[in-house]
Biopython code that builds the backbone (N, CA, C, O; Angstrom):
import numpy as np
from Bio.PDB.StructureBuilder import StructureBuilder

atoms = [
    (1, "MET", "N", (-101.098, 75.890, 19.589)),
    (1, "MET", "CA", (-99.995, 75.888, 20.505)),
    (1, "MET", "C", (-98.924, 76.888, 20.056)),
    (1, "MET", "O", (-98.363, 77.602, 20.888)),
    (2, "TRP", "N", (-98.636, 76.948, 18.758)),
    (2, "TRP", "CA", (-97.596, 77.853, 18.262)),
    (2, "TRP", "C", (-97.985, 79.312, 18.444)),
    (2, "TRP", "O", (-97.150, 80.137, 18.814)),
    (3, "VAL", "N", (-99.235, 79.631, 18.190)),
    (3, "VAL", "CA", (-99.679, 81.020, 18.346)),
    (3, "VAL", "C", (-99.653, 81.421, 19.813)),
    (3, "VAL", "O", (-99.266, 82.544, 20.136)),
    (4, "ALA", "N", (-100.059, 80.526, 20.707)),
    (4, "ALA", "CA", (-100.000, 80.818, 22.143)),
    (4, "ALA", "C", (-98.556, 81.024, 22.598)),
    (4, "ALA", "O", (-98.280, 81.900, 23.417)),
    (5, "ALA", "N", (-97.641, 80.220, 22.069)),
    (5, "ALA", "CA", (-96.228, 80.408, 22.399)),
    (5, "ALA", "C", (-95.724, 81.738, 21.856)),
    (5, "ALA", "O", (-94.927, 82.409, 22.511)),
    (6, "GLY", "N", (-96.176, 82.126, 20.677)),
    (6, "GLY", "CA", (-95.787, 83.413, 20.101)),
    (6, "GLY", "C", (-96.281, 84.585, 20.929)),
    (6, "GLY", "O", (-95.569, 85.574, 21.108)),
    (7, "VAL", "N", (-97.495, 84.472, 21.430)),
    (7, "VAL", "CA", (-98.033, 85.527, 22.295)),
    (7, "VAL", "C", (-97.253, 85.584, 23.608)),
    (7, "VAL", "O", (-96.947, 86.670, 24.100)),
    (8, "ALA", "N", (-96.935, 84.432, 24.170)),
    (8, "ALA", "CA", (-96.171, 84.406, 25.420)),
    (8, "ALA", "C", (-94.773, 84.997, 25.228)),
    (8, "ALA", "O", (-94.284, 85.731, 26.087)),
    (9, "ILE", "N", (-94.140, 84.682, 24.118)),
    (9, "ILE", "CA", (-92.814, 85.251, 23.841)),
    (9, "ILE", "C", (-92.941, 86.749, 23.576)),
    (9, "ILE", "O", (-92.046, 87.515, 23.933)),
    (10, "GLY", "N", (-94.035, 87.171, 22.960)),
    (10, "GLY", "CA", (-94.279, 88.596, 22.747)),
    (10, "GLY", "C", (-94.434, 89.349, 24.055)),
    (10, "GLY", "O", (-93.961, 90.478, 24.183)),
    (11, "VAL", "N", (-95.092, 88.736, 25.023)),
    (11, "VAL", "CA", (-95.210, 89.346, 26.349)),
    (11, "VAL", "C", (-93.839, 89.408, 27.009)),
    (11, "VAL", "O", (-93.518, 90.391, 27.678)),
    (12, "LEU", "N", (-93.035, 88.382, 26.832)),
    (12, "LEU", "CA", (-91.677, 88.389, 27.362)),
    (12, "LEU", "C", (-90.850, 89.506, 26.725)),
    (12, "LEU", "O", (-89.973, 90.080, 27.370)),
    (13, "GLU", "N", (-91.131, 89.808, 25.467)),
    (13, "GLU", "CA", (-90.436, 90.894, 24.779)),
    (13, "GLU", "C", (-90.724, 92.243, 25.438)),
    (13, "GLU", "O", (-89.864, 93.124, 25.460)),
    (14, "LEU", "N", (-91.917, 92.397, 25.965)),
    (14, "LEU", "CA", (-92.248, 93.649, 26.644)),
    (14, "LEU", "C", (-91.409, 93.866, 27.896)),
    (14, "LEU", "O", (-91.185, 95.006, 28.303)),
    (15, "LEU", "N", (-90.947, 92.792, 28.503)),
    (15, "LEU", "CA", (-90.154, 92.884, 29.726)),
    (15, "LEU", "C", (-88.667, 93.030, 29.455)),
    (15, "LEU", "O", (-87.919, 93.429, 30.348)),
    (16, "ALA", "N", (-88.221, 92.720, 28.253)),
    (16, "ALA", "CA", (-86.798, 92.770, 27.911)),
    (16, "ALA", "C", (-86.509, 94.035, 27.105)),
    (16, "ALA", "O", (-87.329, 94.443, 26.282)),
    (17, "PRO", "N", (-85.366, 94.652, 27.330)),
    (17, "PRO", "CA", (-85.030, 95.827, 26.527)),
    (17, "PRO", "C", (-84.595, 95.427, 25.119)),
    (17, "PRO", "O", (-83.960, 94.389, 24.930)),
    (18, "GLY", "N", (-84.933, 96.240, 24.151)),
    (18, "GLY", "CA", (-84.545, 95.954, 22.773)),
    (18, "GLY", "C", (-85.497, 94.978, 22.118)),
    (18, "GLY", "O", (-86.561, 94.663, 22.653)),
    (19, "TYR", "N", (-85.101, 94.508, 20.960)),
    (19, "TYR", "CA", (-85.923, 93.567, 20.196)),
    (19, "TYR", "C", (-85.291, 92.186, 20.241)),
    (19, "TYR", "O", (-84.910, 91.632, 19.210)),
    (20, "VAL", "N", (-85.184, 91.639, 21.437)),
    (20, "VAL", "CA", (-84.496, 90.371, 21.628)),
    (20, "VAL", "C", (-85.388, 89.201, 21.235)),
    (20, "VAL", "O", (-84.952, 88.315, 20.500)),
    (21, "PHE", "N", (-86.612, 89.182, 21.705)),
    (21, "PHE", "CA", (-87.496, 88.029, 21.519)),
    (21, "PHE", "C", (-88.544, 88.232, 20.428)),
    (21, "PHE", "O", (-89.314, 87.313, 20.152)),
    (22, "LEU", "N", (-88.596, 89.395, 19.806)),
    (22, "LEU", "CA", (-89.658, 89.660, 18.841)),
    (22, "LEU", "C", (-89.553, 88.775, 17.599)),
    (22, "LEU", "O", (-90.577, 88.368, 17.051)),
    (23, "GLY", "N", (-88.349, 88.474, 17.152)),
    (23, "GLY", "CA", (-88.192, 87.570, 16.009)),
    (23, "GLY", "C", (-88.718, 86.182, 16.307)),
    (23, "GLY", "O", (-89.342, 85.550, 15.454)),
    (24, "PHE", "N", (-88.462, 85.701, 17.534)),
    (24, "PHE", "CA", (-88.991, 84.395, 17.932)),
    (24, "PHE", "C", (-90.513, 84.417, 18.011)),
    (24, "PHE", "O", (-91.172, 83.454, 17.619)),
    (25, "ALA", "N", (-91.070, 85.511, 18.516)),
    (25, "ALA", "CA", (-92.523, 85.621, 18.614)),
    (25, "ALA", "C", (-93.158, 85.616, 17.228)),
    (25, "ALA", "O", (-94.147, 84.920, 16.998)),
    (26, "LEU", "N", (-92.594, 86.387, 16.312)),
    (26, "LEU", "CA", (-93.132, 86.415, 14.954)),
    (26, "LEU", "C", (-92.969, 85.067, 14.254)),
    (26, "LEU", "O", (-93.848, 84.640, 13.505)),
    (27, "GLY", "N", (-91.848, 84.403, 14.498)),
    (27, "GLY", "CA", (-91.643, 83.075, 13.926)),
    (27, "GLY", "C", (-92.637, 82.055, 14.448)),
    (27, "GLY", "O", (-93.121, 81.210, 13.694)),
    (28, "ALA", "N", (-92.945, 82.129, 15.739)),
    (28, "ALA", "CA", (-93.917, 81.192, 16.321)),
    (28, "ALA", "C", (-95.319, 81.439, 15.787)),
    (28, "ALA", "O", (-96.046, 80.487, 15.502)),
    (29, "VAL", "N", (-95.709, 82.693, 15.647)),
    (29, "VAL", "CA", (-97.044, 82.998, 15.116)),
    (29, "VAL", "C", (-97.131, 82.578, 13.647)),
    (29, "VAL", "O", (-98.150, 82.034, 13.220)),
    (30, "ALA", "N", (-96.080, 82.824, 12.877)),
    (30, "ALA", "CA", (-96.082, 82.403, 11.471)),
    (30, "ALA", "C", (-96.112, 80.876, 11.354)),
    (30, "ALA", "O", (-96.777, 80.337, 10.469)),
    (31, "THR", "N", (-95.399, 80.179, 12.235)),
    (31, "THR", "CA", (-95.438, 78.714, 12.236)),
    (31, "THR", "C", (-96.837, 78.222, 12.595)),
    (31, "THR", "O", (-97.322, 77.247, 12.021)),
    (32, "GLY", "N", (-97.481, 78.894, 13.540)),
    (32, "GLY", "CA", (-98.866, 78.548, 13.874)),
    (32, "GLY", "C", (-99.795, 78.721, 12.692)),
    (32, "GLY", "O", (-100.708, 77.921, 12.490)),
    (33, "ALA", "N", (-99.564, 79.773, 11.904)),
    (33, "ALA", "CA", (-100.382, 79.970, 10.705)),
    (33, "ALA", "C", (-100.138, 78.867, 9.684)),
    (33, "ALA", "O", (-101.079, 78.395, 9.045)),
    (34, "LEU", "N", (-98.874, 78.451, 9.524)),
    (34, "LEU", "CA", (-98.573, 77.363, 8.592)),
    (34, "LEU", "C", (-99.196, 76.044, 9.036)),
    (34, "LEU", "O", (-99.681, 75.268, 8.213)),
    (35, "VAL", "N", (-99.178, 75.797, 10.349)),
    (35, "VAL", "CA", (-99.796, 74.571, 10.873)),
    (35, "VAL", "C", (-101.308, 74.626, 10.668)),
    (35, "VAL", "O", (-101.919, 73.620, 10.308)),
    (36, "ALA", "N", (-101.916, 75.793, 10.894)),
    (36, "ALA", "CA", (-103.363, 75.930, 10.722)),
    (36, "ALA", "C", (-103.769, 75.740, 9.260)),
    (36, "ALA", "O", (-104.841, 75.206, 8.974)),
    (37, "LEU", "N", (-102.921, 76.171, 8.350)),
    (37, "LEU", "CA", (-103.228, 75.988, 6.936)),
    (37, "LEU", "C", (-102.949, 74.573, 6.439)),
    (37, "LEU", "O", (-103.340, 74.219, 5.327)),
    (38, "GLY", "N", (-102.278, 73.766, 7.253)),
    (38, "GLY", "CA", (-101.983, 72.390, 6.881)),
    (38, "GLY", "C", (-100.719, 72.222, 6.070)),
    (38, "GLY", "O", (-100.493, 71.155, 5.500)),
    (39, "TRP", "N", (-99.887, 73.248, 6.003)),
    (39, "TRP", "CA", (-98.657, 73.176, 5.211)),
    (39, "TRP", "C", (-97.525, 72.510, 5.970)),
    (39, "TRP", "O", (-96.540, 72.089, 5.362)),
    (40, "VAL", "N", (-97.643, 72.407, 7.273)),
    (40, "VAL", "CA", (-96.641, 71.751, 8.111)),
    (40, "VAL", "C", (-97.319, 70.543, 8.737)),
    (40, "VAL", "O", (-98.346, 70.685, 9.401)),
    (41, "TRP", "N", (-96.758, 69.359, 8.536)),
    (41, "TRP", "CA", (-97.461, 68.142, 8.920)),
    (41, "TRP", "C", (-96.795, 67.364, 10.040)),
    (41, "TRP", "O", (-97.397, 66.413, 10.538)),
    (42, "SER", "N", (-95.593, 67.711, 10.462)),
    (42, "SER", "CA", (-94.955, 66.987, 11.559)),
    (42, "SER", "C", (-94.198, 67.964, 12.446)),
    (42, "SER", "O", (-93.894, 69.086, 12.040)),
    (43, "PHE", "N", (-93.902, 67.526, 13.652)),
    (43, "PHE", "CA", (-93.235, 68.391, 14.621)),
    (43, "PHE", "C", (-91.814, 68.777, 14.196)),
    (43, "PHE", "O", (-91.446, 69.942, 14.347)),
    (44, "PRO", "N", (-90.999, 67.852, 13.671)),
    (44, "PRO", "CA", (-89.661, 68.276, 13.213)),
    (44, "PRO", "C", (-89.708, 69.314, 12.093)),
    (44, "PRO", "O", (-88.877, 70.222, 12.054)),
    (45, "VAL", "N", (-90.664, 69.186, 11.190)),
    (45, "VAL", "CA", (-90.813, 70.178, 10.125)),
    (45, "VAL", "C", (-91.266, 71.504, 10.711)),
    (45, "VAL", "O", (-90.835, 72.565, 10.259)),
    (46, "ALA", "N", (-92.136, 71.452, 11.717)),
    (46, "ALA", "CA", (-92.588, 72.675, 12.375)),
    (46, "ALA", "C", (-91.429, 73.365, 13.094)),
    (46, "ALA", "O", (-91.336, 74.592, 13.077)),
    (47, "LEU", "N", (-90.550, 72.593, 13.723)),
    (47, "LEU", "CA", (-89.379, 73.189, 14.382)),
    (47, "LEU", "C", (-88.437, 73.835, 13.371)),
    (47, "LEU", "O", (-87.892, 74.911, 13.617)),
    (48, "ALA", "N", (-88.253, 73.174, 12.241)),
    (48, "ALA", "CA", (-87.406, 73.747, 11.195)),
    (48, "ALA", "C", (-88.029, 75.023, 10.634)),
    (48, "ALA", "O", (-87.327, 76.003, 10.387)),
    (49, "ALA", "N", (-89.328, 75.010, 10.436)),
    (49, "ALA", "CA", (-90.028, 76.203, 9.947)),
    (49, "ALA", "C", (-89.937, 77.331, 10.971)),
    (49, "ALA", "O", (-89.744, 78.492, 10.610)),
    (50, "PHE", "N", (-90.076, 76.984, 12.249)),
    (50, "PHE", "CA", (-89.960, 77.992, 13.306)),
    (50, "PHE", "C", (-88.579, 78.628, 13.305)),
    (50, "PHE", "O", (-88.458, 79.847, 13.424)),
    (51, "GLY", "N", (-87.545, 77.821, 13.171)),
    (51, "GLY", "CA", (-86.185, 78.358, 13.137)),
    (51, "GLY", "C", (-85.957, 79.256, 11.932)),
    (51, "GLY", "O", (-85.387, 80.339, 12.059)),
    (52, "ALA", "N", (-86.399, 78.810, 10.771)),
    (52, "ALA", "CA", (-86.195, 79.595, 9.551)),
    (52, "ALA", "C", (-87.004, 80.890, 9.580)),
    (52, "ALA", "O", (-86.500, 81.947, 9.200)),
    (53, "LEU", "N", (-88.248, 80.810, 10.026)),
    (53, "LEU", "CA", (-89.086, 82.006, 10.078)),
    (53, "LEU", "C", (-88.608, 82.984, 11.141)),
    (53, "LEU", "O", (-88.679, 84.196, 10.938)),
    (54, "SER", "N", (-88.126, 82.482, 12.265)),
    (54, "SER", "CA", (-87.593, 83.357, 13.312)),
    (54, "SER", "C", (-86.347, 84.081, 12.833)),
    (54, "SER", "O", (-86.181, 85.274, 13.085)),
    (55, "LEU", "N", (-85.474, 83.365, 12.145)),
    (55, "LEU", "CA", (-84.266, 83.981, 11.605)),
    (55, "LEU", "C", (-84.605, 85.037, 10.558)),
    (55, "LEU", "O", (-84.000, 86.108, 10.531)),
    (56, "ALA", "N", (-85.573, 84.732, 9.698)),
    (56, "ALA", "CA", (-85.987, 85.696, 8.674)),
    (56, "ALA", "C", (-86.619, 86.933, 9.312)),
    (56, "ALA", "O", (-86.368, 88.056, 8.873)),
    (57, "ALA", "N", (-87.436, 86.730, 10.344)),
    (57, "ALA", "CA", (-88.052, 87.868, 11.022)),
    (57, "ALA", "C", (-87.006, 88.716, 11.722)),
    (57, "ALA", "O", (-87.091, 89.943, 11.692)),
    (58, "TRP", "N", (-86.021, 88.085, 12.351)),
    (58, "TRP", "CA", (-84.964, 88.830, 13.022)),
    (58, "TRP", "C", (-84.148, 89.638, 12.013)),
    (58, "TRP", "O", (-83.831, 90.802, 12.259)),
    (59, "ALA", "N", (-83.807, 89.021, 10.876)),
    (59, "ALA", "CA", (-83.020, 89.710, 9.860)),
    (59, "ALA", "C", (-83.803, 90.884, 9.263)),
    (59, "ALA", "O", (-83.231, 91.945, 9.012)),
    (60, "ALA", "N", (-85.095, 90.701, 9.038)),
    (60, "ALA", "CA", (-85.915, 91.788, 8.502)),
    (60, "ALA", "C", (-86.017, 92.940, 9.499)),
    (60, "ALA", "O", (-85.925, 94.106, 9.115)),
    (61, "MET", "N", (-86.204, 92.617, 10.766)),
    (61, "MET", "CA", (-86.273, 93.676, 11.778)),
    (61, "MET", "C", (-84.939, 94.379, 11.922)),
    (61, "MET", "O", (-84.902, 95.594, 12.114)),
    (62, "ARG", "N", (-83.859, 93.651, 11.836)),
    (62, "ARG", "CA", (-82.530, 94.247, 11.951)),
    (62, "ARG", "C", (-82.288, 95.231, 10.807)),
    (62, "ARG", "O", (-81.704, 96.296, 11.006)),
    (63, "ARG", "N", (-82.744, 94.859, 9.599)),
    (63, "ARG", "CA", (-82.576, 95.748, 8.454)),
    (63, "ARG", "C", (-83.488, 96.969, 8.582)),
    (63, "ARG", "O", (-83.064, 98.084, 8.279)),
    (64, "LEU", "N", (-84.723, 96.776, 9.022)),
    (64, "LEU", "CA", (-85.663, 97.892, 9.117)),
    (64, "LEU", "C", (-85.349, 98.829, 10.277)),
    (64, "LEU", "O", (-85.459, 100.048, 10.140)),
    (65, "LEU", "N", (-84.963, 98.271, 11.409)),
    (65, "LEU", "CA", (-84.748, 99.089, 12.599)),
    (65, "LEU", "C", (-83.320, 99.593, 12.719)),
    (65, "LEU", "O", (-83.068, 100.546, 13.456)),
    (66, "GLY", "N", (-82.388, 98.982, 12.019)),
    (66, "GLY", "CA", (-81.004, 99.431, 12.046)),
    (66, "GLY", "C", (-80.318, 99.157, 13.372)),
    (66, "GLY", "O", (-80.774, 98.353, 14.186)),
    (67, "ARG", "N", (-79.210, 99.851, 13.559)),
    (67, "ARG", "CA", (-78.433, 99.664, 14.777)),
    (67, "ARG", "C", (-79.125, 100.370, 15.927)),
    (67, "ARG", "O", (-79.626, 101.483, 15.769)),
    (68, "ARG", "N", (-79.152, 99.732, 17.070)),
    (68, "ARG", "CA", (-79.765, 100.321, 18.254)),
    (68, "ARG", "C", (-78.888, 101.434, 18.800)),
    (68, "ARG", "O", (-77.687, 101.481, 18.532)),
    (69, "ALA", "N", (-79.487, 102.318, 19.557)),
    (69, "ALA", "CA", (-78.769, 103.476, 20.091)),
    (69, "ALA", "C", (-77.690, 103.061, 21.085)),
    (69, "ALA", "O", (-76.644, 103.708, 21.139)),
    (70, "GLY", "N", (-77.899, 102.019, 21.865)),
    (70, "GLY", "CA", (-76.935, 101.611, 22.868)),
    (70, "GLY", "C", (-75.910, 100.613, 22.386)),
    (70, "GLY", "O", (-75.107, 100.125, 23.181)),
    (71, "GLN", "N", (-75.915, 100.297, 21.104)),
    (71, "GLN", "CA", (-75.007, 99.296, 20.582)),
    (71, "GLN", "C", (-73.582, 99.846, 20.519)),
    (71, "GLN", "O", (-73.372, 101.033, 20.270)),
    (72, "VAL", "N", (-72.639, 98.993, 20.740)),
    (72, "VAL", "CA", (-71.236, 99.386, 20.789)),
    (72, "VAL", "C", (-70.731, 99.738, 19.395)),
    (72, "VAL", "O", (-70.989, 99.021, 18.428)),
    (73, "LYS", "N", (-70.011, 100.848, 19.306)),
    (73, "LYS", "CA", (-69.392, 101.251, 18.047)),
    (73, "LYS", "C", (-67.964, 100.723, 18.020)),
    (73, "LYS", "O", (-67.220, 100.880, 18.989)),
    (74, "VAL", "N", (-67.587, 100.107, 16.927)),
    (74, "VAL", "CA", (-66.252, 99.548, 16.783)),
    (74, "VAL", "C", (-65.337, 100.633, 16.214)),
    (74, "VAL", "O", (-65.617, 101.206, 15.161)),
    (75, "ILE", "N", (-64.243, 100.905, 16.922)),
    (75, "ILE", "CA", (-63.284, 101.915, 16.488)),
    (75, "ILE", "C", (-62.097, 101.195, 15.862)),
    (75, "ILE", "O", (-61.482, 100.332, 16.490)),
    (76, "THR", "N", (-61.785, 101.551, 14.636)),
    (76, "THR", "CA", (-60.699, 100.877, 13.915)),
    (76, "THR", "C", (-59.454, 101.732, 13.791)),
    (76, "THR", "O", (-58.429, 101.247, 13.311)),
    (77, "ARG", "N", (-59.509, 102.994, 14.209)),
    (77, "ARG", "CA", (-58.362, 103.880, 14.079)),
    (77, "ARG", "C", (-58.094, 104.538, 15.429)),
    (77, "ARG", "O", (-59.015, 105.028, 16.082)),
    (78, "ASP", "N", (-56.851, 104.546, 15.836)),
    (78, "ASP", "CA", (-56.447, 105.152, 17.086)),
    (78, "ASP", "C", (-56.116, 106.624, 16.876)),
    (78, "ASP", "O", (-55.576, 106.993, 15.833)),
    (79, "ILE", "N", (-56.434, 107.473, 17.859)),
    (79, "ILE", "CA", (-56.143, 108.901, 17.701)),
    (79, "ILE", "C", (-54.642, 109.187, 17.744)),
    (79, "ILE", "O", (-54.203, 110.259, 17.326)),
    (80, "ASN", "N", (-53.859, 108.242, 18.242)),
    (80, "ASN", "CA", (-52.418, 108.436, 18.305)),
    (80, "ASN", "C", (-51.686, 107.967, 17.050)),
    (80, "ASN", "O", (-50.476, 108.160, 16.933)),
    (81, "ASP", "N", (-52.405, 107.354, 16.114)),
    (81, "ASP", "CA", (-51.788, 106.922, 14.856)),
    (81, "ASP", "C", (-51.487, 108.142, 13.995)),
    (81, "ASP", "O", (-52.281, 109.080, 13.925)),
    (82, "ASN", "N", (-50.338, 108.117, 13.346)),
    (82, "ASN", "CA", (-49.964, 109.246, 12.476)),
    (82, "ASN", "C", (-50.277, 108.946, 11.049)),
    (82, "ASN", "O", (-50.031, 109.778, 10.175)),
]
sb = StructureBuilder()
sb.init_structure("model")
sb.init_model(0)
sb.init_chain("A")
sb.init_seg("    ")
for serial, (resi, resn, name, xyz) in enumerate(atoms, 1):
    if name == "N":
        sb.init_residue(resn, " ", resi, " ")
    sb.init_atom(name, np.array(xyz, "f"), 0.0, 1.0, " ", f" {name:<3s}", serial, name[0])
structure = sb.get_structure()
């Protein structure tokens, strides 16, 4: 079930701009692998693993891919300041 959800979220990622759902897809597939190996034994533990793995995948992708081209740049200095 987790791997199928990961594939479905991955397909949803193809329809969305940017890397919005890819962390969730990777987290779901990794959770499916943990369930298949028998390391996750209950649904609440699987949900916690999914959340932690999704967050880790998102953080890793953010570090590897950097800031997106369309992301807003924060300006801290005004051109009229002396």
